[in-house]
matplotlib code that plots the C-alpha trace (Angstrom):
import matplotlib.pyplot as plt

x = [-0.9, -0.5, -3.1, -0.8, -0.2, -4.0, -4.5, -1.8, -3.4, -6.9, -5.4, -3.7, -7.0, -8.8, -6.2, -6.3, -10.2, -10.1, -7.5, -9.4, -12.7, -11.1, -9.6, -12.9, -14.8, -12.3, -12.6, -16.4, -16.4, -14.0, -16.1, -19.5, -18.7, -15.4, -16.0, -16.8, -13.9, -11.5, -12.7, -12.8, -9.8, -7.5, -7.4, -6.4, -3.8, -2.3, -2.2, 0.1, 2.7, 5.1, 3.7, 6.2, 5.8, 2.0, 2.4, 4.5, 2.1, -0.9, 0.7, 1.6, -2.0, -3.4, -0.9, -1.9, -5.6, -6.2, -8.9, -12.2, -12.6, -14.9, -17.9, -19.6, -19.9, -23.0, -23.5, -24.6, -23.7, -20.1, -19.2, -16.6, -15.1, -11.5, -9.2, -10.0, -11.0, -14.3, -13.9, -16.3, -15.8, -13.6, -11.6, -8.0, -5.1, -2.4, 1.3, 3.3, 1.2, 2.4, 5.8, 7.3, 4.4, 3.8, 0.0, -1.4, -4.1, -4.9, -5.6, -7.8, -9.7, -10.3, -12.3, -9.8, -10.4, -6.9, -3.7, -0.7, 2.6, 5.9, 7.5, 10.0, 13.6, 16.1, 18.5, 17.6, 17.9, 17.0, 15.4, 15.9, 16.9, 14.2, 12.0, 10.5, 6.7, 4.6, 0.8, -0.9, -4.2, -5.6, -5.2, -6.0, -2.8, 0.5, 4.0, 6.4, 9.9, 10.5, 12.7, 11.8, 12.8, 12.7, 13.7, 14.6, 13.3, 14.5, 13.1, 9.7, 9.6, 10.3, 7.3, 4.7, 6.0, 3.9, 0.9, -2.2, -4.1, -7.4, -6.9, -7.3, -10.8, -10.6, -8.7, -5.7, -2.1, -0.2, 3.6, 4.8, 8.4, 11.0, 14.7, 17.5, 18.7, 22.3, 21.5, 23.0, 20.7, 17.1, 15.9, 17.8, 16.2, 12.7, 13.5, 14.9, 11.6, 9.6, 11.8, 11.6, 7.8, 6.4, 4.8, 3.4, 2.0, -1.6, -0.3, 2.9, 3.3, 6.2, 6.7, 8.5, 6.7, 7.9, 9.4, 11.7, 14.3, 16.5, 16.0, 13.2, 10.5, 12.7, 11.8, 8.3, 9.9, 9.0, 12.2, 13.3, 9.8, 9.8, 13.2, 12.1, 8.8, 10.2, 12.8, 10.2, 7.9, 10.7, 11.3, 7.6, 7.3, 10.3, 8.7, 5.2, 5.2, 5.3, 2.8, 2.1, 0.6, -0.8, 1.6, 0.5, 2.4, 2.1, 2.2, 2.9, 0.0, 2.3, 2.6, 1.7, -0.9, 1.9, 3.8, 0.6, 0.1, 3.7, 3.1, 0.0, 1.9, 4.3, 2.0, -0.3, 2.5, 2.7, 6.4, 5.9, 2.3, 0.9, -2.4, -3.3, -2.4, -2.4, -3.3, -1.8, 1.3, 1.9, 2.4, 5.2, 2.8, 2.2, 0.9, -2.7, -1.7, -3.5, -0.6, 2.1, 4.7, 5.0, 5.0, 8.7, 9.0, 10.6, 8.6, 5.4, 2.0, -1.0, -4.5, -7.3, -5.1, -4.6, -8.3, -9.3, -5.9, -5.8, -9.5, -8.9, -5.8, -7.9, -10.4, -7.8, -6.0, -9.3, -10.0, -6.5, -6.6, -10.3, -11.1, -9.2, -6.6, -8.0, -7.2, -6.7, -7.7, -5.7, -5.4, -7.4, -10.3, -12.0, -15.6, -17.8, -18.3, -14.6, -14.5, -17.6, -16.2, -13.0, -15.0, -17.1, -13.9, -12.7, -11.2, -12.1, -11.2, -9.8, -7.1, -6.8, -4.0, -4.0, -7.6, -6.6, -3.9, -6.4, -9.5, -8.4, -10.2, -13.7, -13.1, -13.2, -16.9, -17.8, -16.4, -17.9, -21.4, -21.5, -20.3, -23.0, -25.7, -24.5, -24.4, -27.9, -29.2, -27.9, -29.3, -26.2, -26.6, -22.8, -19.5, -18.7, -21.8, -20.5, -16.9, -16.1, -19.6, -18.3, -15.5, -17.8]
y = [-144.8, -145.6, -144.7, -142.1, -140.4, -140.3, -138.7, -136.0, -135.4, -134.9, -132.6, -130.5, -130.3, -129.2, -126.5, -125.2, -125.1, -123.3, -120.8, -120.2, -119.8, -117.4, -115.3, -115.3, -114.3, -111.4, -110.3, -110.3, -108.5, -105.9, -105.3, -105.2, -103.2, -101.5, -99.1, -102.0, -104.1, -101.2, -100.5, -104.2, -105.6, -103.2, -100.5, -102.8, -104.4, -101.0, -99.9, -102.9, -101.6, -98.9, -95.4, -94.8, -98.3, -97.9, -94.6, -96.1, -99.0, -96.6, -94.5, -97.6, -99.0, -95.7, -95.4, -98.8, -98.3, -101.0, -98.9, -98.4, -95.0, -92.7, -91.5, -89.2, -85.5, -83.5, -82.0, -78.7, -77.7, -79.0, -77.4, -74.7, -71.8, -71.5, -68.9, -69.3, -73.0, -74.7, -77.8, -80.6, -80.4, -78.4, -81.3, -81.8, -83.9, -81.9, -82.0, -84.6, -87.6, -88.0, -86.4, -87.6, -87.4, -91.2, -91.3, -88.1, -89.8, -92.4, -89.7, -87.8, -91.0, -91.4, -88.1, -85.3, -82.3, -81.0, -83.1, -81.3, -83.1, -82.4, -80.8, -81.2, -80.0, -79.2, -82.0, -85.5, -85.8, -88.6, -86.4, -87.0, -90.3, -92.9, -93.3, -90.0, -90.6, -91.4, -92.2, -90.8, -92.8, -91.2, -87.8, -88.8, -87.1, -87.7, -86.3, -86.3, -85.1, -86.3, -83.3, -82.9, -86.3, -85.8, -87.5, -84.1, -81.9, -84.0, -87.3, -85.8, -83.9, -87.0, -88.7, -86.0, -84.3, -86.5, -86.7, -86.6, -83.7, -85.1, -88.0, -85.4, -84.6, -80.9, -81.5, -79.4, -80.4, -78.3, -78.4, -77.7, -76.4, -76.7, -76.0, -78.5, -78.9, -78.0, -75.2, -71.9, -70.0, -70.7, -68.2, -69.9, -73.3, -71.9, -70.1, -73.4, -75.0, -72.3, -72.7, -76.5, -77.0, -73.8, -75.8, -78.5, -76.9, -75.6, -73.7, -73.4, -73.5, -71.9, -73.9, -71.8, -73.2, -76.8, -77.2, -80.0, -78.1, -75.9, -72.2, -72.6, -70.8, -67.7, -67.1, -66.1, -63.0, -59.8, -58.8, -62.4, -63.1, -59.9, -60.7, -64.3, -63.4, -60.5, -62.8, -65.5, -63.0, -61.7, -65.2, -65.8, -62.5, -63.5, -66.8, -65.5, -66.1, -69.9, -70.0, -68.3, -70.6, -68.9, -68.7, -69.8, -69.3, -72.0, -70.7, -72.1, -72.1, -70.9, -67.3, -64.4, -61.8, -59.3, -61.8, -62.4, -58.7, -58.4, -61.2, -59.5, -56.3, -58.2, -60.3, -57.4, -55.4, -55.8, -57.0, -59.6, -60.6, -64.0, -65.3, -67.5, -68.8, -72.3, -72.3, -74.2, -76.4, -78.6, -77.1, -77.4, -76.8, -80.2, -78.8, -80.1, -83.8, -86.4, -88.8, -86.9, -89.5, -87.5, -84.0, -83.6, -85.5, -83.4, -82.7, -81.2, -82.2, -82.7, -84.0, -83.1, -81.0, -78.7, -78.4, -75.3, -73.7, -73.7, -72.6, -69.6, -68.7, -68.9, -66.6, -64.1, -64.1, -63.8, -60.6, -59.2, -59.7, -58.5, -61.8, -60.8, -63.6, -67.1, -69.5, -73.3, -74.6, -77.4, -79.0, -81.6, -82.1, -85.4, -84.6, -82.5, -80.3, -79.6, -78.7, -76.5, -74.6, -73.8, -72.6, -70.4, -69.0, -68.1, -71.1, -71.4, -75.1, -77.6, -80.3, -83.4, -85.7, -87.1, -88.2, -90.4, -92.0, -93.0, -93.7, -94.4, -93.6, -93.9, -90.7, -88.7, -89.6, -89.1, -85.6, -84.5, -86.0, -84.4, -81.1, -81.1, -81.8, -79.0, -76.5, -77.3, -77.5, -73.9, -72.5, -72.4, -73.4, -73.6, -73.7, -70.2, -68.7, -69.9, -68.7, -66.3, -66.1, -67.0, -64.4, -61.4]
z = [27.0, 30.7, 33.3, 34.7, 31.3, 30.8, 34.2, 33.4, 30.0, 31.5, 34.2, 31.5, 29.6, 32.7, 33.4, 29.8, 29.9, 33.3, 32.1, 28.9, 30.8, 33.2, 30.4, 28.6, 31.7, 32.4, 28.7, 28.8, 32.2, 30.8, 27.7, 29.4, 32.5, 32.2, 35.1, 37.4, 36.1, 36.6, 40.1, 41.2, 39.3, 37.6, 40.3, 43.1, 40.9, 40.0, 43.6, 44.3, 41.9, 42.9, 42.0, 39.2, 37.7, 37.8, 36.0, 33.2, 32.8, 32.7, 30.0, 27.9, 28.3, 27.1, 24.3, 22.9, 23.3, 25.9, 27.6, 25.8, 24.1, 26.1, 24.2, 26.8, 25.9, 26.5, 23.0, 24.4, 27.9, 27.9, 24.6, 25.5, 23.6, 24.6, 23.0, 19.3, 19.7, 20.3, 22.5, 23.0, 26.8, 29.3, 30.8, 29.9, 31.2, 33.0, 32.2, 34.1, 33.1, 29.5, 29.9, 26.7, 24.2, 24.1, 24.5, 22.9, 20.7, 23.4, 26.0, 23.5, 22.9, 26.7, 26.5, 27.3, 25.0, 25.9, 26.2, 27.6, 27.5, 29.3, 30.9, 28.1, 28.6, 25.8, 26.6, 28.0, 31.7, 34.1, 36.9, 40.6, 42.2, 43.0, 44.9, 43.8, 43.8, 46.8, 47.1, 50.2, 50.2, 53.4, 51.8, 48.2, 47.3, 45.6, 46.3, 43.4, 43.0, 39.4, 38.7, 35.0, 33.9, 30.1, 26.9, 25.5, 22.7, 19.8, 21.1, 21.9, 18.7, 16.7, 18.3, 17.6, 14.5, 12.2, 14.5, 12.4, 14.1, 12.7, 15.2, 18.0, 16.7, 17.5, 20.7, 21.6, 22.1, 24.6, 25.0, 28.5, 28.5, 31.3, 31.8, 32.3, 35.9, 35.1, 32.6, 33.5, 31.0, 31.7, 29.2, 26.4, 27.4, 27.1, 23.8, 22.4, 23.2, 21.4, 18.4, 18.4, 18.8, 17.1, 14.3, 16.5, 19.6, 19.8, 22.9, 24.9, 28.7, 30.4, 33.6, 36.2, 39.2, 39.7, 43.2, 42.0, 40.0, 42.1, 41.6, 39.1, 41.1, 41.4, 37.7, 39.0, 40.6, 38.9, 37.2, 36.2, 34.9, 32.9, 31.3, 30.5, 28.9, 26.9, 25.3, 24.7, 23.0, 20.9, 19.7, 19.0, 17.1, 14.9, 14.2, 13.7, 10.0, 10.8, 13.6, 16.8, 19.5, 22.6, 25.5, 29.0, 32.3, 35.0, 38.5, 41.9, 44.5, 47.2, 46.0, 48.2, 47.2, 46.5, 44.3, 42.4, 41.9, 40.6, 38.1, 36.9, 36.4, 34.2, 32.1, 31.2, 29.5, 25.8, 25.6, 28.4, 27.9, 28.0, 26.6, 29.5, 33.0, 34.5, 38.1, 39.7, 40.0, 43.0, 46.5, 48.9, 51.8, 53.5, 56.8, 56.2, 55.6, 57.5, 57.0, 58.9, 57.9, 54.6, 56.1, 55.6, 52.3, 49.6, 46.4, 45.2, 46.7, 44.4, 45.0, 47.5, 49.8, 46.8, 45.9, 47.9, 47.7, 43.8, 43.5, 45.8, 43.7, 40.5, 42.0, 43.1, 39.8, 37.9, 39.8, 39.5, 35.7, 35.5, 33.8, 30.7, 30.7, 30.3, 33.2, 33.1, 36.5, 38.0, 41.4, 43.4, 40.9, 41.8, 40.9, 38.8, 41.8, 42.1, 38.4, 38.7, 41.6, 39.6, 36.6, 38.9, 40.4, 36.9, 35.1, 31.4, 31.4, 33.9, 34.0, 36.1, 37.0, 40.5, 40.2, 37.2, 39.4, 42.1, 40.0, 36.4, 33.2, 34.6, 36.5, 33.3, 32.5, 36.2, 36.3, 33.0, 33.6, 37.1, 35.8, 33.0, 35.6, 37.9, 35.0, 34.0, 37.6, 38.2, 35.0, 32.8, 29.2, 28.7, 30.5, 29.2, 30.9, 34.3, 34.1, 36.9, 38.3, 41.7, 41.5, 41.3]

ax = plt.figure().add_subplot(projection="3d")
ax.plot(x, y, z, "-o")
ax.set_aspect("equal")
plt.show()
């Protein structure tokens, strides 16, 4: 072997050893300090990807269990009674993250007690043209105009029909339903969803509040909402021998007080009742943005600009319904303090989404541990004791 060949061989060996050592170091760092590894390595990498690609990569990583399972749950103070269920904690993942039901078990393993998938539309549809997702770092916010991109009822059903519920370990699976963009019969679209997923869902969500499907928000108006919910409830009643998952209505944060009163007048009637509310969806109000470049960008705004707005709406709706209709609080939750304030305002449980985009899986433990400390510090032995105490 020539001197040159020996040199090349040695160089290759050094490269292989260096690469192997680097991979080993990364693996050890990942295993020993996942939070630090995510913050210092994975998060900066994810922020270099386009927002939509980063979203897809994140869902896939969770689906295949690439992130360590989260084991934090205060065995006492975070235990939450919600509807007829007892949850280990009050923190869920909001619809919009796992749109197609790809990562249900993985999300539960990360520490979410409630996994809500969707919005799912009857027929597959691609959604709006790209780009359709924008990160606003200064505002800790996201604007999206996905437009109900969905694989459709059949594809999503086939993924989750054989899901072993024991893998959810007492966690809940919510199915968030939407309408097809070109559909001329919104009521039929939602009824089809009830029929399709009646034996799978732990609860249903009727999403009439996304700003990204033309005309959808008009379904929140008094008469249209009444007609929609009456037909859905007729369907549920006819199928009650199979199962009857609770029905939630997801509302926009941009409603006036009079519009909220109209909604309450509808959902408290027997024929058009719901068993819960989700407050709130994204907002179209971008007036508070620090980054004015996005002030006129079409789509729904989520994240910190929505924190106070959604909390105040929770408080208002809790009072209007006299605390008789459970509320899932959503919008700008980045800390245990944010979650605590929504619970005090009247939320029974909370959901996050945008915080996961900016901070990844470590944010789940952060929110839950901070929430547990706040509850104990303020004399509450459980989440349920604190619900609505700030709405009195």
